[in-house]
KEDREN-252190 format. One record per residue (C-alpha): residue number from 1; x negated, z negated, y negated. Coordinates in pm, 1 decimal, m for minus. Layout:
# KEDREN-252190
<pt NUM; <X; Z; Y>>
...
***
This chain:
# KEDREN-252190
<pt 1; <1300.1; m16126.9; 5341.4>>
<pt 2; <1593.5; m15943.2; 5387.8>>
<pt 3; <1757.7; m15715.8; 5103.5>>
<pt 4; <2103.3; m15583.0; 5119.1>>
<pt 5; <2193.0; m15289.0; 4863.9>>
<pt 6; <2564.7; m15146.4; 4827.7>>
<pt 7; <2574.8; m14763.1; 4814.6>>
<pt 8; <2937.1; m14666.2; 4852.7>>
<pt 9; <2888.4; m14286.8; 4837.4>>
<pt 10; <2563.3; m14224.0; 4984.4>>
<pt 11; <2662.0; m13985.7; 5254.9>>
<pt 12; <2779.3; m13754.9; 4949.0>>
<pt 13; <2412.9; m13701.8; 4860.7>>
<pt 14; <2185.2; m13746.9; 5175.0>>
<pt 15; <1905.0; m13582.4; 4993.3>>
<pt 16; <1913.4; m13833.6; 4719.9>>
<pt 17; <1958.9; m14113.8; 4966.0>>
<pt 18; <1642.3; m13989.9; 5142.8>>
<pt 19; <1436.4; m13982.6; 4825.7>>
<pt 20; <1549.5; m14339.0; 4761.1>>
<pt 21; <1471.4; m14465.8; 5099.9>>
<pt 22; <1121.0; m14318.8; 5035.6>>
<pt 23; <1077.2; m14502.0; 4692.3>>
<pt 24; <1204.0; m14813.3; 4879.1>>
<pt 25; <915.7; m14780.9; 5169.7>>
<pt 26; <658.2; m14741.8; 4887.9>>
<pt 27; <780.7; m15061.8; 4735.7>>
<pt 28; <747.3; m15241.1; 5077.8>>
<pt 29; <1113.1; m15235.2; 5177.1>>
<pt 30; <1172.8; m15077.3; 5521.7>>
<pt 31; <1526.7; m14979.8; 5624.6>>
<pt 32; <1651.2; m15146.5; 5944.3>>
<pt 33; <2020.4; m15099.2; 5958.6>>
<pt 34; <2279.2; m14930.0; 5776.7>>
<pt 35; <2639.5; m15107.2; 5784.4>>
<pt 36; <2876.1; m14790.1; 5799.6>>
<pt 37; <3175.0; m15023.0; 5752.0>>
<pt 38; <3075.2; m15207.2; 5413.1>>
<pt 39; <2815.6; m14909.6; 5311.1>>
<pt 40; <2538.1; m15159.1; 5305.9>>
<pt 41; <2169.3; m15084.9; 5361.4>>
<pt 42; <1966.8; m15353.9; 5489.5>>
<pt 43; <1587.9; m15368.5; 5440.1>>
<pt 44; <1320.0; m15593.0; 5566.8>>
<pt 45; <994.0; m15670.3; 5389.1>>
<pt 46; <693.7; m15502.4; 5521.5>>
<pt 47; <371.3; m15326.6; 5415.4>>
<pt 48; <430.7; m15054.7; 5143.6>>
<pt 49; <401.1; m14700.0; 5310.7>>
<pt 50; <466.4; m14353.1; 5209.1>>
<pt 51; <743.6; m14215.4; 5456.6>>
<pt 52; <943.4; m13894.2; 5441.7>>
<pt 53; <1304.9; m13947.7; 5571.2>>
<pt 54; <1563.6; m13745.7; 5712.3>>
<pt 55; <1915.8; m13822.9; 5761.8>>
<pt 56; <2144.1; m13657.5; 6030.8>>
<pt 57; <2460.4; m13658.7; 6170.6>>
<pt 58; <2558.4; m13583.3; 6544.3>>
<pt 59; <2869.2; m13617.7; 6726.9>>
<pt 60; <2670.8; m13699.1; 7052.8>>
<pt 61; <2560.6; m14061.6; 7089.6>>
<pt 62; <2275.8; m14158.6; 7061.3>>
<pt 63; <2104.6; m13866.8; 6928.3>>
<pt 64; <1766.7; m13760.8; 7067.1>>
<pt 65; <1488.3; m13606.3; 6896.3>>
<pt 66; <1366.5; m13282.5; 7029.1>>
<pt 67; <1005.4; m13240.3; 7158.2>>
<pt 68; <916.9; m13017.3; 6868.2>>
<pt 69; <1011.4; m13281.8; 6607.3>>
<pt 70; <837.1; m13570.8; 6807.3>>
<pt 71; <512.9; m13367.9; 6833.6>>
<pt 72; <546.0; m13292.4; 6429.0>>
<pt 73; <548.5; m13707.7; 6384.3>>
<pt 74; <898.3; m13761.7; 6353.3>>
<pt 75; <1042.5; m14094.9; 6462.3>>
<pt 76; <1414.7; m14205.3; 6487.7>>
<pt 77; <1420.0; m14556.5; 6323.4>>
<pt 78; <1763.9; m14623.7; 6354.5>>
<pt 79; <2117.2; m14519.9; 6458.7>>
<pt 80; <2469.6; m14630.0; 6292.2>>
<pt 81; <2760.2; m14464.8; 6453.3>>
<pt 82; <2694.1; m14091.2; 6448.1>>
<pt 83; <2458.9; m14126.0; 6168.3>>
<pt 84; <2092.9; m14150.4; 6243.0>>
<pt 85; <1777.8; m14171.8; 6027.9>>
<pt 86; <1439.3; m14022.6; 6106.8>>
<pt 87; <1102.6; m14089.5; 5939.8>>
<pt 88; <771.9; m13931.4; 5916.2>>
<pt 89; <452.5; m14075.3; 5783.4>>
<pt 90; <237.3; m13745.9; 5764.8>>
<pt 91; <206.7; m13606.7; 5434.6>>
<pt 92; <503.7; m13385.7; 5347.3>>
<pt 93; <308.5; m13075.4; 5284.4>>
<pt 94; <190.4; m13056.3; 5631.5>>
<pt 95; <504.1; m13125.9; 5812.8>>
<pt 96; <611.1; m12794.8; 5969.7>>
<pt 97; <954.3; m12883.8; 6105.7>>
<pt 98; <1251.9; m13087.7; 5996.0>>
<pt 99; <1585.7; m13222.7; 6172.4>>
<pt 100; <1860.2; m12976.7; 6118.1>>
<pt 101; <2136.3; m13034.8; 5846.5>>
<pt 102; <2424.5; m12871.9; 6057.7>>
<pt 103; <2609.3; m13177.9; 6149.1>>
<pt 104; <2606.3; m13312.7; 5819.7>>
<pt 105; <2728.9; m13017.2; 5679.0>>
<pt 106; <3024.0; m12985.4; 5929.6>>
<pt 107; <3110.9; m13364.4; 5868.2>>
<pt 108; <3113.4; m13307.6; 5491.2>>
<pt 109; <3356.8; m13020.7; 5544.7>>
<pt 110; <3587.8; m13214.6; 5731.5>>
<pt 111; <3577.2; m13472.7; 5427.9>>
<pt 112; <3645.9; m13201.7; 5199.9>>
<pt 113; <3920.5; m13054.6; 5361.8>>
<pt 114; <4098.5; m13378.7; 5358.9>>
<pt 115; <4024.2; m13454.9; 4996.2>>
<pt 116; <4112.1; m13125.3; 4914.9>>
<pt 117; <4449.9; m13159.8; 5069.7>>
<pt 118; <4506.4; m13463.4; 4877.8>>
<pt 119; <4397.7; m13326.1; 4554.2>>
<pt 120; <4641.4; m13032.7; 4599.3>>
<pt 121; <4905.2; m13255.8; 4696.5>>
<pt 122; <4875.2; m13495.6; 4398.9>>
<pt 123; <4817.7; m13202.3; 4128.0>>
<pt 124; <5125.3; m13037.0; 4263.1>>
<pt 125; <5336.7; m13366.7; 4261.2>>
<pt 126; <5239.6; m13418.8; 3893.5>>
<pt 127; <5304.6; m13064.1; 3768.7>>
<pt 128; <5631.4; m13051.1; 3943.1>>
<pt 129; <5744.1; m13413.4; 3808.5>>
<pt 130; <5635.9; m13278.9; 3447.9>>
<pt 131; <5819.8; m12978.5; 3484.7>>
<pt 132; <6149.1; m13133.2; 3590.4>>
<pt 133; <6108.9; m13402.0; 3328.7>>
<pt 134; <6067.6; m13130.1; 3058.9>>
<pt 135; <6378.9; m12978.6; 3139.5>>
<pt 136; <6578.8; m13275.9; 3066.9>>
<pt 137; <6506.6; m13214.2; 2683.7>>
<pt 138; <6753.9; m12893.5; 2717.9>>
<pt 139; <7021.6; m13112.6; 2817.9>>
<pt 140; <7294.0; m13288.3; 2614.2>>
<pt 141; <7355.4; m13637.4; 2621.8>>
<pt 142; <7144.6; m13940.8; 2741.3>>
<pt 143; <6901.8; m13913.2; 3028.0>>
<pt 144; <6862.6; m14187.6; 3268.1>>
<pt 145; <6565.2; m14186.6; 3524.5>>
<pt 146; <6633.3; m14321.4; 3879.9>>
<pt 147; <6286.2; m14338.7; 4069.3>>
<pt 148; <6314.6; m14315.6; 4449.2>>
<pt 149; <6145.2; m14587.6; 4636.9>>
<pt 150; <5972.1; m14323.8; 4841.2>>
<pt 151; <5831.2; m14124.4; 4548.4>>
<pt 152; <5449.2; m14123.1; 4548.8>>
<pt 153; <5384.1; m14132.1; 4200.4>>
<pt 154; <5622.9; m14418.2; 4068.6>>
<pt 155; <5530.6; m14600.2; 3766.4>>
<pt 156; <5424.7; m14900.2; 3956.6>>
<pt 157; <5187.7; m14686.7; 4170.1>>
<pt 158; <5076.8; m14457.4; 3872.2>>
<pt 159; <4732.7; m14612.2; 3862.3>>
<pt 160; <4669.8; m14600.5; 4223.3>>
<pt 161; <4770.9; m14220.7; 4217.0>>
<pt 162; <4543.4; m14147.0; 3942.5>>
<pt 163; <4257.3; m14314.9; 4103.9>>
<pt 164; <4315.2; m14127.0; 4415.5>>
<pt 165; <4339.0; m13805.7; 4224.5>>
<pt 166; <3990.6; m13888.6; 4052.8>>
<pt 167; <3826.1; m13973.7; 4401.6>>
<pt 168; <3937.3; m13642.0; 4549.1>>
<pt 169; <3848.2; m13435.8; 4274.8>>
<pt 170; <3484.4; m13602.1; 4276.1>>
<pt 171; <3460.5; m13561.9; 4654.0>>
<pt 172; <3553.4; m13205.4; 4657.1>>
<pt 173; <3320.3; m13117.5; 4388.7>>
<pt 174; <3037.0; m13340.2; 4504.5>>
<pt 175; <3054.7; m13230.5; 4870.6>>
<pt 176; <3072.3; m12857.1; 4776.9>>
<pt 177; <2770.1; m12909.0; 4558.2>>
<pt 178; <2581.0; m13094.1; 4797.8>>
<pt 179; <2675.3; m12867.4; 5108.4>>
<pt 180; <2536.1; m12566.2; 4924.5>>
<pt 181; <2187.1; m12762.4; 4851.7>>
<pt 182; <2177.3; m12857.9; 5231.0>>
<pt 183; <2236.3; m12471.4; 5360.3>>
<pt 184; <1962.5; m12377.4; 5084.4>>
<pt 185; <1707.2; m12596.6; 5227.9>>
<pt 186; <1613.3; m12346.5; 5511.1>>
<pt 187; <1751.0; m12035.5; 5358.5>>
<pt 188; <1644.3; m11797.9; 5079.7>>
<pt 189; <1969.9; m11863.9; 4868.8>>
<pt 190; <1910.3; m11552.1; 4651.0>>
<pt 191; <1909.2; m11303.2; 4945.8>>
<pt 192; <2198.3; m11494.9; 5149.4>>
<pt 193; <2421.5; m11456.6; 4818.9>>
<pt 194; <2279.0; m11134.1; 4741.6>>
<pt 195; <2584.8; m10941.4; 4860.8>>
<pt 196; <2452.7; m10590.9; 4969.7>>
<pt 197; <2722.4; m10371.5; 4774.7>>
<pt 198; <2769.1; m10026.4; 4876.6>>
<pt 199; <2573.4; m9893.6; 4583.7>>
<pt 200; <2406.7; m10027.4; 4280.2>>
<pt 201; <2587.7; m10280.8; 4068.6>>
<pt 202; <2722.8; m10112.3; 3752.9>>
<pt 203; <2748.0; m10283.1; 3416.9>>
<pt 204; <3089.5; m10387.4; 3277.3>>
<pt 205; <3085.9; m10101.2; 3045.7>>
<pt 206; <3021.6; m9850.2; 3302.1>>
<pt 207; <3287.3; m9994.6; 3527.5>>
<pt 208; <3542.8; m9988.9; 3230.5>>
<pt 209; <3436.2; m9613.3; 3172.0>>
<pt 210; <3504.4; m9541.3; 3527.8>>
<pt 211; <3832.3; m9705.7; 3537.1>>
<pt 212; <3945.4; m9520.4; 3223.0>>
<pt 213; <3846.2; m9202.5; 3356.9>>
<pt 214; <4021.9; m9264.2; 3687.6>>
<pt 215; <3698.0; m9283.0; 3897.6>>
<pt 216; <3724.2; m9637.6; 3981.4>>
<pt 217; <4032.6; m9799.5; 4168.9>>
<pt 218; <4102.5; m10165.4; 4161.6>>
<pt 219; <4315.9; m10335.8; 4439.9>>
<pt 220; <4409.6; m10682.9; 4519.2>>
<pt 221; <4461.0; m10841.6; 4863.3>>
<pt 222; <4577.5; m11223.7; 4806.9>>
<pt 223; <4533.5; m11454.0; 5090.6>>
<pt 224; <4372.5; m11198.9; 5331.1>>
<pt 225; <4192.5; m11450.7; 5502.4>>
<pt 226; <4491.6; m11554.0; 5718.6>>
<pt 227; <4504.4; m11219.1; 5867.7>>
<pt 228; <4160.9; m11062.3; 5841.8>>
<pt 229; <4224.2; m10775.4; 6101.0>>
<pt 230; <4499.6; m10640.9; 5876.4>>
<pt 231; <4215.7; m10636.3; 5570.7>>
<pt 232; <3969.2; m10448.7; 5823.6>>
<pt 233; <4219.3; m10191.3; 5888.6>>
<pt 234; <4320.2; m10164.8; 5516.6>>
<pt 235; <3971.6; m10099.6; 5419.6>>
<pt 236; <3904.6; m9848.7; 5693.0>>
<pt 237; <4221.9; m9649.0; 5594.4>>
<pt 238; <4094.0; m9657.3; 5222.2>>
<pt 239; <3749.6; m9525.8; 5323.0>>
<pt 240; <3920.0; m9242.9; 5509.6>>
<pt 241; <4108.5; m9148.2; 5201.6>>
<pt 242; <3793.3; m9110.9; 4998.6>>
<pt 243; <3844.5; m9432.4; 4839.8>>
<pt 244; <3454.4; m9594.6; 4894.8>>
<pt 245; <3441.8; m9969.1; 4856.1>>
<pt 246; <3188.5; m10022.2; 4574.2>>
<pt 247; <3208.0; m10407.0; 4535.6>>
<pt 248; <3414.3; m10712.9; 4598.0>>
<pt 249; <3492.8; m10989.2; 4315.9>>
<pt 250; <3359.1; m11304.7; 4330.0>>
<pt 251; <3686.0; m11465.6; 4465.9>>
<pt 252; <3697.4; m11231.9; 4744.0>>
<pt 253; <4057.0; m11106.9; 4654.2>>
<pt 254; <3957.3; m10818.1; 4416.8>>
<pt 255; <3827.6; m10496.8; 4553.6>>
<pt 256; <3674.8; m10199.6; 4366.0>>
<pt 257; <3680.9; m9859.0; 4492.1>>
<pt 258; <3497.1; m9528.8; 4367.2>>
<pt 259; <3669.9; m9214.0; 4425.0>>
<pt 260; <3446.6; m9009.2; 4675.0>>
<pt 261; <3440.3; m8833.3; 5001.0>>
<pt 262; <3629.0; m8959.2; 5323.4>>
<pt 263; <3414.4; m9185.4; 5534.2>>
<pt 264; <3417.4; m9344.8; 5881.0>>
<pt 265; <3340.6; m9706.7; 5836.6>>
<pt 266; <3403.8; m10005.0; 6042.7>>
<pt 267; <3481.5; m10344.9; 5868.7>>
<pt 268; <3453.6; m10693.2; 5986.8>>
<pt 269; <3565.1; m11006.6; 5801.1>>
<pt 270; <3344.2; m11261.9; 5978.4>>
<pt 271; <3409.2; m11627.8; 5929.6>>
<pt 272; <3165.7; m11903.8; 6019.0>>
<pt 273; <3117.2; m12267.9; 5985.0>>
<pt 274; <2762.4; m12255.6; 5896.5>>
<pt 275; <2531.3; m11948.4; 5833.5>>
<pt 276; <2165.4; m11920.8; 5804.8>>
<pt 277; <1902.0; m11639.3; 5739.5>>
<pt 278; <1894.1; m11573.6; 6138.9>>
<pt 279; <2281.4; m11490.0; 6107.0>>
<pt 280; <2224.6; m11206.9; 5827.7>>
<pt 281; <1898.2; m11088.7; 5986.3>>
<pt 282; <2047.1; m11028.4; 6320.9>>
<pt 283; <2361.8; m10833.4; 6179.0>>
<pt 284; <2153.4; m10645.3; 5941.7>>
<pt 285; <1887.7; m10544.0; 6198.8>>
<pt 286; <2202.5; m10399.1; 6385.5>>
<pt 287; <2281.7; m10173.6; 6103.5>>
<pt 288; <2570.9; m10358.5; 5932.8>>
<pt 289; <2567.6; m10438.0; 5549.4>>
<pt 290; <2708.4; m10749.8; 5375.9>>
<pt 291; <2977.4; m10610.7; 5142.5>>
<pt 292; <3079.7; m10973.7; 5024.0>>
<pt 293; <2955.7; m11320.9; 5083.2>>
<pt 294; <3176.7; m11612.0; 4968.0>>
<pt 295; <3022.2; m11873.5; 4776.2>>
<pt 296; <3221.6; m12160.5; 4886.8>>
<pt 297; <3091.4; m12406.0; 5145.0>>
<pt 298; <3450.9; m12470.8; 5268.8>>
<pt 299; <3538.3; m12115.3; 5333.3>>
<pt 300; <3225.4; m11923.1; 5458.1>>
<pt 301; <3345.4; m11552.5; 5509.2>>
<pt 302; <3121.5; m11264.5; 5505.8>>
<pt 303; <3259.2; m10894.0; 5499.5>>
<pt 304; <3050.4; m10660.2; 5680.0>>
<pt 305; <3039.7; m10282.7; 5705.1>>
<pt 306; <2884.8; m10007.0; 5904.9>>
<pt 307; <2905.0; m9632.6; 5883.6>>
<pt 308; <2945.6; m9403.4; 6190.5>>
<pt 309; <3003.3; m9040.6; 6267.1>>
<pt 310; <3313.5; m8860.4; 6370.7>>
<pt 311; <3364.8; m8856.9; 6732.1>>
<pt 312; <3114.7; m9167.0; 6765.2>>
<pt 313; <3268.6; m9483.1; 6897.5>>
<pt 314; <3346.0; m9744.8; 6626.9>>
<pt 315; <3103.3; m10002.0; 6611.8>>
<pt 316; <3214.1; m10351.3; 6661.8>>
<pt 317; <3007.3; m10664.7; 6526.8>>
<pt 318; <3096.4; m10846.1; 6828.0>>
<pt 319; <3122.4; m10677.6; 7183.1>>
<pt 320; <3221.2; m11002.9; 7385.1>>
<pt 321; <3612.6; m11020.1; 7351.1>>
<pt 322; <3605.9; m11383.5; 7438.1>>
<pt 323; <3383.5; m11463.2; 7143.6>>
<pt 324; <3627.7; m11272.5; 6926.6>>
<pt 325; <3921.6; m11455.7; 7075.1>>
<pt 326; <3734.3; m11794.5; 6988.6>>
<pt 327; <3631.7; m11685.6; 6640.3>>
<pt 328; <4035.8; m11620.3; 6577.1>>
<pt 329; <4111.3; m11928.9; 6728.9>>
<pt 330; <3862.7; m12116.3; 6528.5>>
<pt 331; <4031.9; m11962.1; 6202.1>>
<pt 332; <4364.9; m12054.8; 6314.8>>
<pt 333; <4269.4; m12409.3; 6381.8>>
<pt 334; <4068.4; m12455.5; 6053.6>>
<pt 335; <4344.6; m12347.6; 5834.3>>
<pt 336; <4616.4; m12539.4; 6045.2>>
<pt 337; <4407.0; m12849.1; 5961.3>>
<pt 338; <4397.8; m12758.7; 5584.2>>
<pt 339; <4772.5; m12680.3; 5521.5>>
<pt 340; <4956.4; m12860.6; 5816.1>>
<pt 341; <4887.2; m13205.0; 5647.8>>
<pt 342; <5027.2; m13071.2; 5319.9>>
<pt 343; <5351.1; m12980.3; 5490.5>>
<pt 344; <5399.9; m13306.9; 5659.3>>
<pt 345; <5324.7; m13474.5; 5295.4>>
<pt 346; <5566.7; m13257.5; 5145.3>>
<pt 347; <5811.8; m13333.2; 5387.1>>
<pt 348; <5759.4; m13712.7; 5406.3>>
<pt 349; <5775.0; m13739.2; 4996.7>>
<pt 350; <6129.3; m13555.5; 5004.8>>
<pt 351; <6294.0; m13666.4; 5340.6>>
<pt 352; <6508.0; m13899.8; 5154.3>>
<pt 353; <6663.2; m13602.5; 4981.2>>
<pt 354; <6699.1; m13375.6; 5268.4>>
<pt 355; <7007.6; m13574.0; 5400.3>>
<pt 356; <7169.8; m13629.8; 5056.0>>
<pt 357; <7437.8; m13388.2; 4982.5>>
<pt 358; <7521.7; m13529.9; 4612.0>>
<pt 359; <7195.4; m13405.0; 4442.3>>
<pt 360; <7219.7; m13352.7; 4100.0>>
<pt 361; <7069.2; m13035.7; 3908.3>>
<pt 362; <6737.4; m13183.8; 3870.4>>
<pt 363; <6683.9; m13318.4; 4216.5>>
<pt 364; <6820.2; m12985.7; 4358.5>>
<pt 365; <6558.9; m12812.4; 4161.5>>
<pt 366; <6305.8; m13037.5; 4299.0>>
<pt 367; <6404.5; m12993.3; 4632.0>>
<pt 368; <6397.3; m12609.5; 4611.4>>
<pt 369; <6049.2; m12614.6; 4458.7>>
<pt 370; <5917.9; m12821.3; 4768.1>>
<pt 371; <6093.2; m12598.4; 5027.5>>
<pt 372; <5915.3; m12316.2; 4878.9>>
<pt 373; <5577.5; m12488.7; 4892.0>>
<pt 374; <5630.3; m12587.5; 5241.5>>
<pt 375; <5713.7; m12215.0; 5333.8>>
<pt 376; <5427.0; m12105.0; 5157.8>>
<pt 377; <5165.6; m12355.0; 5324.7>>
<pt 378; <5349.1; m12320.9; 5650.4>>
<pt 379; <5340.7; m11941.3; 5627.3>>
<pt 380; <4949.2; m11968.1; 5591.5>>
<pt 381; <4906.0; m12133.9; 5908.6>>
<pt 382; <5164.2; m11934.1; 6093.4>>
<pt 383; <4965.9; m11620.7; 5989.0>>
<pt 384; <4635.8; m11734.2; 6149.9>>
<pt 385; <4799.5; m11791.3; 6451.8>>
<pt 386; <4974.0; m11465.6; 6460.1>>
<pt 387; <4623.9; m11299.3; 6415.2>>
<pt 388; <4508.3; m11491.9; 6701.2>>
<pt 389; <4810.3; m11365.0; 6902.2>>
<pt 390; <4759.3; m11002.3; 6810.7>>
<pt 391; <4389.7; m11007.7; 6930.9>>
<pt 392; <4503.6; m11191.5; 7252.4>>
<pt 393; <4731.0; m10920.9; 7329.9>>
<pt 394; <4513.5; m10630.6; 7233.1>>
<pt 395; <4247.6; m10740.5; 7459.3>>
<pt 396; <4474.6; m10846.5; 7734.9>>
<pt 397; <4607.5; m10485.8; 7728.6>>
<pt 398; <4258.8; m10323.3; 7725.9>>
<pt 399; <4152.4; m10546.1; 7989.1>>
***
């Protein structure tokens, strides 16, 4: 007997899907196929059995299990596109190795970036529409609305827009939550996010007292991730002036400094698509301290610091110049993929107004606001490529 079950958002929570597959196997329903187009799970009736399932995602087709996994009892039972399902019939407590989650985390991030762009775009459209319409209350005389046929949120498409906004919000929140769970499977989350501050964390009352007495200085650096080399130089300059980094706020944009003695400290803002415990162990063993670890699964930044003596060569967290260039290029590509689609959407929604020279005041205000947004998001992408260009020039000059 064949059983078909529809699960539209199963890939958003593969852990829950794996538990569901195990429960189905215990009831005598063995998974034989996943139709990725219709999101259908197809089961065949079989003998009930206890199985541990692991779902994976790999760009290479077909995915091959390593010898270590095979020796530990894992068997690939199906492949659907880039998705594959493995099963292990040994008791879970004696299973020593598990398939990695890296492919799923990367896949989720790609989907998350897309829906985050859609969410930002729709939110800004609604906000600006409300702002523009609210200004009409201050005008004299009757007001007539003329909706553009290209406007994304016309009355006829309002329901679709709201549904898309809800879907985008759900996707971003769900993917962010699940990615954290997936990354935490093989890491000690507490240690990973422990954020080794330069000193013991003070209480809020102690920090307020230090600020009032002038011993604690608070600085803000907005959007530093688009030019991380400038943040590194700024922090190093602050240390040389006797402003010692004490901690970084949760958002990564607020920096707390204690007035102390000048120090020679090398800083490195490192962006990684995925981090595990070995990543932190390698750098900590080399003498680096993590001053800040971002909590977002979409932007995985770690701020490393290492003190060195006067006359000693400044330590670099990556000695390979080609690796640093690849790192800078990855940052530029990642943020370009996030912001360029937004710029295109903004231009597409207002292209009909760009060639209209008879705009009224409301339309002109709308046009100015969208131009500002295009410049802001476009500048973010440009800054990351300028960062890559600066590193390219520096290393070509030194070679």
